[in-house]
Chimera marker file (.cmm) of the C-alpha trace (Angstrom):
<marker_set name="trace">
<marker id="1" x="8.797" y="0.542" z="1.081" r="1" g="1" b="0" radius="0.5"/>
<marker id="2" x="6.799" y="3.015" z="-0.924" r="1" g="1" b="0" radius="0.5"/>
<marker id="3" x="4.889" y="5.865" z="0.741" r="1" g="1" b="0" radius="0.5"/>
<marker id="4" x="1.403" y="4.882" z="1.680" r="1" g="1" b="0" radius="0.5"/>
<marker id="5" x="-1.281" y="5.654" z="4.233" r="1" g="1" b="0" radius="0.5"/>
<marker id="6" x="-0.805" y="8.901" z="6.059" r="1" g="1" b="0" radius="0.5"/>
<marker id="7" x="2.437" y="9.711" z="4.209" r="1" g="1" b="0" radius="0.5"/>
<marker id="8" x="0.791" y="9.336" z="0.826" r="1" g="1" b="0" radius="0.5"/>
<marker id="9" x="-2.084" y="11.535" z="1.923" r="1" g="1" b="0" radius="0.5"/>
<marker id="10" x="0.204" y="14.462" z="2.776" r="1" g="1" b="0" radius="0.5"/>
<marker id="11" x="0.904" y="16.517" z="-0.318" r="1" g="1" b="0" radius="0.5"/>
<marker id="12" x="4.462" y="17.225" z="-1.362" r="1" g="1" b="0" radius="0.5"/>
<marker id="13" x="3.616" y="20.874" z="-1.675" r="1" g="1" b="0" radius="0.5"/>
<marker id="14" x="2.588" y="21.010" z="1.989" r="1" g="1" b="0" radius="0.5"/>
<marker id="15" x="5.938" y="19.531" z="3.086" r="1" g="1" b="0" radius="0.5"/>
<marker id="16" x="8.286" y="21.260" z="0.628" r="1" g="1" b="0" radius="0.5"/>
<marker id="17" x="10.131" y="23.262" z="3.259" r="1" g="1" b="0" radius="0.5"/>
<marker id="18" x="10.343" y="20.555" z="5.940" r="1" g="1" b="0" radius="0.5"/>
<marker id="19" x="13.645" y="18.702" z="6.430" r="1" g="1" b="0" radius="0.5"/>
<marker id="20" x="12.904" y="15.164" z="5.349" r="1" g="1" b="0" radius="0.5"/>
<marker id="21" x="15.205" y="12.161" z="4.982" r="1" g="1" b="0" radius="0.5"/>
<marker id="22" x="14.992" y="9.163" z="2.768" r="1" g="1" b="0" radius="0.5"/>
<marker id="23" x="16.561" y="5.772" z="3.273" r="1" g="1" b="0" radius="0.5"/>
<marker id="24" x="17.205" y="3.240" z="0.535" r="1" g="1" b="0" radius="0.5"/>
<marker id="25" x="19.136" y="0.039" z="0.088" r="1" g="1" b="0" radius="0.5"/>
<marker id="26" x="18.732" y="-1.271" z="3.640" r="1" g="1" b="0" radius="0.5"/>
<marker id="27" x="18.547" y="-5.054" z="3.877" r="1" g="1" b="0" radius="0.5"/>
<marker id="28" x="15.757" y="-4.679" z="6.376" r="1" g="1" b="0" radius="0.5"/>
<marker id="29" x="13.019" y="-3.721" z="3.928" r="1" g="1" b="0" radius="0.5"/>
<marker id="30" x="10.892" y="-1.844" z="6.476" r="1" g="1" b="0" radius="0.5"/>
<marker id="31" x="13.735" y="0.613" z="7.071" r="1" g="1" b="0" radius="0.5"/>
<marker id="32" x="13.537" y="1.990" z="3.489" r="1" g="1" b="0" radius="0.5"/>
<marker id="33" x="11.362" y="4.958" z="2.606" r="1" g="1" b="0" radius="0.5"/>
<marker id="34" x="10.685" y="8.601" z="3.505" r="1" g="1" b="0" radius="0.5"/>
<marker id="35" x="11.351" y="9.740" z="7.051" r="1" g="1" b="0" radius="0.5"/>
<marker id="36" x="9.079" y="12.574" z="8.151" r="1" g="1" b="0" radius="0.5"/>
<marker id="37" x="9.475" y="14.679" z="11.312" r="1" g="1" b="0" radius="0.5"/>
<marker id="38" x="7.120" y="13.447" z="14.045" r="1" g="1" b="0" radius="0.5"/>
<marker id="39" x="6.978" y="16.804" z="15.811" r="1" g="1" b="0" radius="0.5"/>
<marker id="40" x="8.959" y="15.410" z="18.710" r="1" g="1" b="0" radius="0.5"/>
<marker id="41" x="12.516" y="16.341" z="19.681" r="1" g="1" b="0" radius="0.5"/>
<marker id="42" x="14.839" y="13.981" z="21.536" r="1" g="1" b="0" radius="0.5"/>
<marker id="43" x="18.323" y="14.990" z="22.713" r="1" g="1" b="0" radius="0.5"/>
<marker id="44" x="18.240" y="18.294" z="20.752" r="1" g="1" b="0" radius="0.5"/>
<marker id="45" x="17.292" y="16.590" z="17.406" r="1" g="1" b="0" radius="0.5"/>
<marker id="46" x="14.056" y="15.832" z="15.629" r="1" g="1" b="0" radius="0.5"/>
<marker id="47" x="12.586" y="12.330" z="15.737" r="1" g="1" b="0" radius="0.5"/>
<marker id="48" x="11.683" y="11.034" z="12.316" r="1" g="1" b="0" radius="0.5"/>
<marker id="49" x="9.431" y="8.108" z="11.273" r="1" g="1" b="0" radius="0.5"/>
<marker id="50" x="8.577" y="6.253" z="8.090" r="1" g="1" b="0" radius="0.5"/>
<marker id="51" x="5.294" y="4.609" z="7.081" r="1" g="1" b="0" radius="0.5"/>
<marker id="52" x="6.509" y="1.216" z="8.465" r="1" g="1" b="0" radius="0.5"/>
<marker id="53" x="6.888" y="2.557" z="11.996" r="1" g="1" b="0" radius="0.5"/>
<marker id="54" x="10.659" y="2.725" z="11.831" r="1" g="1" b="0" radius="0.5"/>
<marker id="55" x="12.160" y="5.556" z="13.841" r="1" g="1" b="0" radius="0.5"/>
<marker id="56" x="15.262" y="7.561" z="13.223" r="1" g="1" b="0" radius="0.5"/>
<marker id="57" x="16.415" y="9.184" z="16.459" r="1" g="1" b="0" radius="0.5"/>
<marker id="58" x="19.464" y="10.677" z="18.223" r="1" g="1" b="0" radius="0.5"/>
<marker id="59" x="20.338" y="8.613" z="21.330" r="1" g="1" b="0" radius="0.5"/>
<marker id="60" x="22.962" y="8.826" z="24.116" r="1" g="1" b="0" radius="0.5"/>
<marker id="61" x="25.181" y="6.012" z="25.155" r="1" g="1" b="0" radius="0.5"/>
<marker id="62" x="27.778" y="5.799" z="27.927" r="1" g="1" b="0" radius="0.5"/>
<marker id="63" x="31.268" y="4.584" z="27.211" r="1" g="1" b="0" radius="0.5"/>
<marker id="64" x="31.845" y="1.739" z="29.659" r="1" g="1" b="0" radius="0.5"/>
<marker id="65" x="35.590" y="2.495" z="29.853" r="1" g="1" b="0" radius="0.5"/>
<marker id="66" x="35.569" y="6.234" z="30.311" r="1" g="1" b="0" radius="0.5"/>
<marker id="67" x="32.047" y="6.802" z="31.674" r="1" g="1" b="0" radius="0.5"/>
<marker id="68" x="31.583" y="9.634" z="29.171" r="1" g="1" b="0" radius="0.5"/>
<marker id="69" x="28.288" y="10.015" z="27.342" r="1" g="1" b="0" radius="0.5"/>
<marker id="70" x="28.440" y="10.164" z="23.576" r="1" g="1" b="0" radius="0.5"/>
<marker id="71" x="25.655" y="10.405" z="21.019" r="1" g="1" b="0" radius="0.5"/>
<marker id="72" x="24.664" y="8.608" z="17.882" r="1" g="1" b="0" radius="0.5"/>
<marker id="73" x="21.736" y="7.989" z="15.575" r="1" g="1" b="0" radius="0.5"/>
<marker id="74" x="19.696" y="4.790" z="15.736" r="1" g="1" b="0" radius="0.5"/>
<marker id="75" x="17.395" y="3.529" z="13.005" r="1" g="1" b="0" radius="0.5"/>
<marker id="76" x="15.050" y="1.079" z="14.766" r="1" g="1" b="0" radius="0.5"/>
<marker id="77" x="11.701" y="-0.614" z="14.765" r="1" g="1" b="0" radius="0.5"/>
<marker id="78" x="9.645" y="-1.869" z="17.710" r="1" g="1" b="0" radius="0.5"/>
<marker id="79" x="12.321" y="-0.713" z="20.167" r="1" g="1" b="0" radius="0.5"/>
<marker id="80" x="14.998" y="-2.793" z="18.360" r="1" g="1" b="0" radius="0.5"/>
<marker id="81" x="18.078" y="-1.101" z="16.832" r="1" g="1" b="0" radius="0.5"/>
<marker id="82" x="18.442" y="-2.085" z="13.176" r="1" g="1" b="0" radius="0.5"/>
<marker id="83" x="21.368" y="0.190" z="12.271" r="1" g="1" b="0" radius="0.5"/>
<marker id="84" x="23.331" y="2.860" z="14.162" r="1" g="1" b="0" radius="0.5"/>
<marker id="85" x="26.080" y="5.409" z="13.747" r="1" g="1" b="0" radius="0.5"/>
<marker id="86" x="28.097" y="7.252" z="16.427" r="1" g="1" b="0" radius="0.5"/>
<marker id="87" x="28.274" y="10.998" z="15.864" r="1" g="1" b="0" radius="0.5"/>
<marker id="88" x="27.747" y="14.193" z="17.882" r="1" g="1" b="0" radius="0.5"/>
<marker id="89" x="25.843" y="15.712" z="14.944" r="1" g="1" b="0" radius="0.5"/>
<marker id="90" x="22.207" y="16.703" z="15.526" r="1" g="1" b="0" radius="0.5"/>
<marker id="91" x="21.337" y="15.532" z="12.017" r="1" g="1" b="0" radius="0.5"/>
<marker id="92" x="21.776" y="11.883" z="10.886" r="1" g="1" b="0" radius="0.5"/>
<marker id="93" x="24.940" y="11.410" z="8.754" r="1" g="1" b="0" radius="0.5"/>
<marker id="94" x="25.011" y="9.923" z="5.251" r="1" g="1" b="0" radius="0.5"/>
<marker id="95" x="27.655" y="7.307" z="6.046" r="1" g="1" b="0" radius="0.5"/>
<marker id="96" x="29.298" y="5.410" z="8.880" r="1" g="1" b="0" radius="0.5"/>
<marker id="97" x="26.242" y="3.259" z="9.646" r="1" g="1" b="0" radius="0.5"/>
<marker id="98" x="26.696" y="-0.126" z="11.296" r="1" g="1" b="0" radius="0.5"/>
<marker id="99" x="24.534" y="-3.176" z="11.382" r="1" g="1" b="0" radius="0.5"/>
<marker id="100" x="22.789" y="-4.180" z="14.585" r="1" g="1" b="0" radius="0.5"/>
<marker id="101" x="19.623" y="-6.216" z="14.172" r="1" g="1" b="0" radius="0.5"/>
<marker id="102" x="19.024" y="-5.152" z="10.589" r="1" g="1" b="0" radius="0.5"/>
<marker id="103" x="20.071" y="-7.226" z="7.579" r="1" g="1" b="0" radius="0.5"/>
<marker id="104" x="22.802" y="-6.275" z="5.153" r="1" g="1" b="0" radius="0.5"/>
<marker id="105" x="23.270" y="-4.215" z="3.072" r="1" g="1" b="0" radius="0.5"/>
<marker id="106" x="23.573" y="-1.092" z="5.156" r="1" g="1" b="0" radius="0.5"/>
<marker id="107" x="21.178" y="1.810" z="4.514" r="1" g="1" b="0" radius="0.5"/>
<marker id="108" x="21.921" y="4.819" z="2.287" r="1" g="1" b="0" radius="0.5"/>
<marker id="109" x="20.707" y="8.092" z="3.685" r="1" g="1" b="0" radius="0.5"/>
<marker id="110" x="19.314" y="10.901" z="1.449" r="1" g="1" b="0" radius="0.5"/>
<marker id="111" x="18.725" y="14.382" z="2.783" r="1" g="1" b="0" radius="0.5"/>
<marker id="112" x="17.958" y="16.441" z="4.716" r="1" g="1" b="0" radius="0.5"/>
<marker id="113" x="15.974" y="18.191" z="2.038" r="1" g="1" b="0" radius="0.5"/>
<marker id="114" x="12.504" y="18.978" z="0.976" r="1" g="1" b="0" radius="0.5"/>
<marker id="115" x="9.997" y="16.161" z="0.772" r="1" g="1" b="0" radius="0.5"/>
<marker id="116" x="9.871" y="16.571" z="-2.945" r="1" g="1" b="0" radius="0.5"/>
<marker id="117" x="13.624" y="16.193" z="-3.443" r="1" g="1" b="0" radius="0.5"/>
<marker id="118" x="13.908" y="13.221" z="-1.088" r="1" g="1" b="0" radius="0.5"/>
<marker id="119" x="10.817" y="11.521" z="-2.572" r="1" g="1" b="0" radius="0.5"/>
<marker id="120" x="12.407" y="11.826" z="-6.030" r="1" g="1" b="0" radius="0.5"/>
<marker id="121" x="15.716" y="10.274" z="-4.776" r="1" g="1" b="0" radius="0.5"/>
<marker id="122" x="13.945" y="7.471" z="-3.002" r="1" g="1" b="0" radius="0.5"/>
<marker id="123" x="11.658" y="6.665" z="-5.908" r="1" g="1" b="0" radius="0.5"/>
<marker id="124" x="14.634" y="6.473" z="-8.309" r="1" g="1" b="0" radius="0.5"/>
<marker id="125" x="16.543" y="4.196" z="-5.905" r="1" g="1" b="0" radius="0.5"/>
<marker id="126" x="13.534" y="1.914" z="-5.426" r="1" g="1" b="0" radius="0.5"/>
<marker id="127" x="12.963" y="1.332" z="-9.140" r="1" g="1" b="0" radius="0.5"/>
<link id1="1" id2="2" r="1" g="1" b="0" radius="0.2"/>
<link id1="2" id2="3" r="1" g="1" b="0" radius="0.2"/>
<link id1="3" id2="4" r="1" g="1" b="0" radius="0.2"/>
<link id1="4" id2="5" r="1" g="1" b="0" radius="0.2"/>
<link id1="5" id2="6" r="1" g="1" b="0" radius="0.2"/>
<link id1="6" id2="7" r="1" g="1" b="0" radius="0.2"/>
<link id1="7" id2="8" r="1" g="1" b="0" radius="0.2"/>
<link id1="8" id2="9" r="1" g="1" b="0" radius="0.2"/>
<link id1="9" id2="10" r="1" g="1" b="0" radius="0.2"/>
<link id1="10" id2="11" r="1" g="1" b="0" radius="0.2"/>
<link id1="11" id2="12" r="1" g="1" b="0" radius="0.2"/>
<link id1="12" id2="13" r="1" g="1" b="0" radius="0.2"/>
<link id1="13" id2="14" r="1" g="1" b="0" radius="0.2"/>
<link id1="14" id2="15" r="1" g="1" b="0" radius="0.2"/>
<link id1="15" id2="16" r="1" g="1" b="0" radius="0.2"/>
<link id1="16" id2="17" r="1" g="1" b="0" radius="0.2"/>
<link id1="17" id2="18" r="1" g="1" b="0" radius="0.2"/>
<link id1="18" id2="19" r="1" g="1" b="0" radius="0.2"/>
<link id1="19" id2="20" r="1" g="1" b="0" radius="0.2"/>
<link id1="20" id2="21" r="1" g="1" b="0" radius="0.2"/>
<link id1="21" id2="22" r="1" g="1" b="0" radius="0.2"/>
<link id1="22" id2="23" r="1" g="1" b="0" radius="0.2"/>
<link id1="23" id2="24" r="1" g="1" b="0" radius="0.2"/>
<link id1="24" id2="25" r="1" g="1" b="0" radius="0.2"/>
<link id1="25" id2="26" r="1" g="1" b="0" radius="0.2"/>
<link id1="26" id2="27" r="1" g="1" b="0" radius="0.2"/>
<link id1="27" id2="28" r="1" g="1" b="0" radius="0.2"/>
<link id1="28" id2="29" r="1" g="1" b="0" radius="0.2"/>
<link id1="29" id2="30" r="1" g="1" b="0" radius="0.2"/>
<link id1="30" id2="31" r="1" g="1" b="0" radius="0.2"/>
<link id1="31" id2="32" r="1" g="1" b="0" radius="0.2"/>
<link id1="32" id2="33" r="1" g="1" b="0" radius="0.2"/>
<link id1="33" id2="34" r="1" g="1" b="0" radius="0.2"/>
<link id1="34" id2="35" r="1" g="1" b="0" radius="0.2"/>
<link id1="35" id2="36" r="1" g="1" b="0" radius="0.2"/>
<link id1="36" id2="37" r="1" g="1" b="0" radius="0.2"/>
<link id1="37" id2="38" r="1" g="1" b="0" radius="0.2"/>
<link id1="38" id2="39" r="1" g="1" b="0" radius="0.2"/>
<link id1="39" id2="40" r="1" g="1" b="0" radius="0.2"/>
<link id1="40" id2="41" r="1" g="1" b="0" radius="0.2"/>
<link id1="41" id2="42" r="1" g="1" b="0" radius="0.2"/>
<link id1="42" id2="43" r="1" g="1" b="0" radius="0.2"/>
<link id1="43" id2="44" r="1" g="1" b="0" radius="0.2"/>
<link id1="44" id2="45" r="1" g="1" b="0" radius="0.2"/>
<link id1="45" id2="46" r="1" g="1" b="0" radius="0.2"/>
<link id1="46" id2="47" r="1" g="1" b="0" radius="0.2"/>
<link id1="47" id2="48" r="1" g="1" b="0" radius="0.2"/>
<link id1="48" id2="49" r="1" g="1" b="0" radius="0.2"/>
<link id1="49" id2="50" r="1" g="1" b="0" radius="0.2"/>
<link id1="50" id2="51" r="1" g="1" b="0" radius="0.2"/>
<link id1="51" id2="52" r="1" g="1" b="0" radius="0.2"/>
<link id1="52" id2="53" r="1" g="1" b="0" radius="0.2"/>
<link id1="53" id2="54" r="1" g="1" b="0" radius="0.2"/>
<link id1="54" id2="55" r="1" g="1" b="0" radius="0.2"/>
<link id1="55" id2="56" r="1" g="1" b="0" radius="0.2"/>
<link id1="56" id2="57" r="1" g="1" b="0" radius="0.2"/>
<link id1="57" id2="58" r="1" g="1" b="0" radius="0.2"/>
<link id1="58" id2="59" r="1" g="1" b="0" radius="0.2"/>
<link id1="59" id2="60" r="1" g="1" b="0" radius="0.2"/>
<link id1="60" id2="61" r="1" g="1" b="0" radius="0.2"/>
<link id1="61" id2="62" r="1" g="1" b="0" radius="0.2"/>
<link id1="62" id2="63" r="1" g="1" b="0" radius="0.2"/>
<link id1="63" id2="64" r="1" g="1" b="0" radius="0.2"/>
<link id1="64" id2="65" r="1" g="1" b="0" radius="0.2"/>
<link id1="65" id2="66" r="1" g="1" b="0" radius="0.2"/>
<link id1="66" id2="67" r="1" g="1" b="0" radius="0.2"/>
<link id1="67" id2="68" r="1" g="1" b="0" radius="0.2"/>
<link id1="68" id2="69" r="1" g="1" b="0" radius="0.2"/>
<link id1="69" id2="70" r="1" g="1" b="0" radius="0.2"/>
<link id1="70" id2="71" r="1" g="1" b="0" radius="0.2"/>
<link id1="71" id2="72" r="1" g="1" b="0" radius="0.2"/>
<link id1="72" id2="73" r="1" g="1" b="0" radius="0.2"/>
<link id1="73" id2="74" r="1" g="1" b="0" radius="0.2"/>
<link id1="74" id2="75" r="1" g="1" b="0" radius="0.2"/>
<link id1="75" id2="76" r="1" g="1" b="0" radius="0.2"/>
<link id1="76" id2="77" r="1" g="1" b="0" radius="0.2"/>
<link id1="77" id2="78" r="1" g="1" b="0" radius="0.2"/>
<link id1="78" id2="79" r="1" g="1" b="0" radius="0.2"/>
<link id1="79" id2="80" r="1" g="1" b="0" radius="0.2"/>
<link id1="80" id2="81" r="1" g="1" b="0" radius="0.2"/>
<link id1="81" id2="82" r="1" g="1" b="0" radius="0.2"/>
<link id1="82" id2="83" r="1" g="1" b="0" radius="0.2"/>
<link id1="83" id2="84" r="1" g="1" b="0" radius="0.2"/>
<link id1="84" id2="85" r="1" g="1" b="0" radius="0.2"/>
<link id1="85" id2="86" r="1" g="1" b="0" radius="0.2"/>
<link id1="86" id2="87" r="1" g="1" b="0" radius="0.2"/>
<link id1="87" id2="88" r="1" g="1" b="0" radius="0.2"/>
<link id1="88" id2="89" r="1" g="1" b="0" radius="0.2"/>
<link id1="89" id2="90" r="1" g="1" b="0" radius="0.2"/>
<link id1="90" id2="91" r="1" g="1" b="0" radius="0.2"/>
<link id1="91" id2="92" r="1" g="1" b="0" radius="0.2"/>
<link id1="92" id2="93" r="1" g="1" b="0" radius="0.2"/>
<link id1="93" id2="94" r="1" g="1" b="0" radius="0.2"/>
<link id1="94" id2="95" r="1" g="1" b="0" radius="0.2"/>
<link id1="95" id2="96" r="1" g="1" b="0" radius="0.2"/>
<link id1="96" id2="97" r="1" g="1" b="0" radius="0.2"/>
<link id1="97" id2="98" r="1" g="1" b="0" radius="0.2"/>
<link id1="98" id2="99" r="1" g="1" b="0" radius="0.2"/>
<link id1="99" id2="100" r="1" g="1" b="0" radius="0.2"/>
<link id1="100" id2="101" r="1" g="1" b="0" radius="0.2"/>
<link id1="101" id2="102" r="1" g="1" b="0" radius="0.2"/>
<link id1="102" id2="103" r="1" g="1" b="0" radius="0.2"/>
<link id1="103" id2="104" r="1" g="1" b="0" radius="0.2"/>
<link id1="104" id2="105" r="1" g="1" b="0" radius="0.2"/>
<link id1="105" id2="106" r="1" g="1" b="0" radius="0.2"/>
<link id1="106" id2="107" r="1" g="1" b="0" radius="0.2"/>
<link id1="107" id2="108" r="1" g="1" b="0" radius="0.2"/>
<link id1="108" id2="109" r="1" g="1" b="0" radius="0.2"/>
<link id1="109" id2="110" r="1" g="1" b="0" radius="0.2"/>
<link id1="110" id2="111" r="1" g="1" b="0" radius="0.2"/>
<link id1="111" id2="112" r="1" g="1" b="0" radius="0.2"/>
<link id1="112" id2="113" r="1" g="1" b="0" radius="0.2"/>
<link id1="113" id2="114" r="1" g="1" b="0" radius="0.2"/>
<link id1="114" id2="115" r="1" g="1" b="0" radius="0.2"/>
<link id1="115" id2="116" r="1" g="1" b="0" radius="0.2"/>
<link id1="116" id2="117" r="1" g="1" b="0" radius="0.2"/>
<link id1="117" id2="118" r="1" g="1" b="0" radius="0.2"/>
<link id1="118" id2="119" r="1" g="1" b="0" radius="0.2"/>
<link id1="119" id2="120" r="1" g="1" b="0" radius="0.2"/>
<link id1="120" id2="121" r="1" g="1" b="0" radius="0.2"/>
<link id1="121" id2="122" r="1" g="1" b="0" radius="0.2"/>
<link id1="122" id2="123" r="1" g="1" b="0" radius="0.2"/>
<link id1="123" id2="124" r="1" g="1" b="0" radius="0.2"/>
<link id1="124" id2="125" r="1" g="1" b="0" radius="0.2"/>
<link id1="125" id2="126" r="1" g="1" b="0" radius="0.2"/>
<link id1="126" id2="127" r="1" g="1" b="0" radius="0.2"/>
</marker_set>
């Protein structure tokens, strides 16, 4: 998924200092691309979105055995989890992702970094 629409209209120079993530290699094609901050925060972490309306967000889940709440990151689309990883980190991790409703292979995460650096990594991976 190459940047288009609103993401293509935003200049790299304008976003150079913003923490941006890139995802490549996911079997669910819509999940690939640049993830830009939406301006929203959810569970002490930024919510990110790509140009295919996929969201990357930190979500709570309750352990059915212990009743304790843990956190993880979900990469989803249309309220369906495609891939997820359990972690207490407030930034999505590079590895540990598991398949939910998304197709294999699992996504590769790039960043956080400037939009320019992540765009370069994503464009190389998509060639």
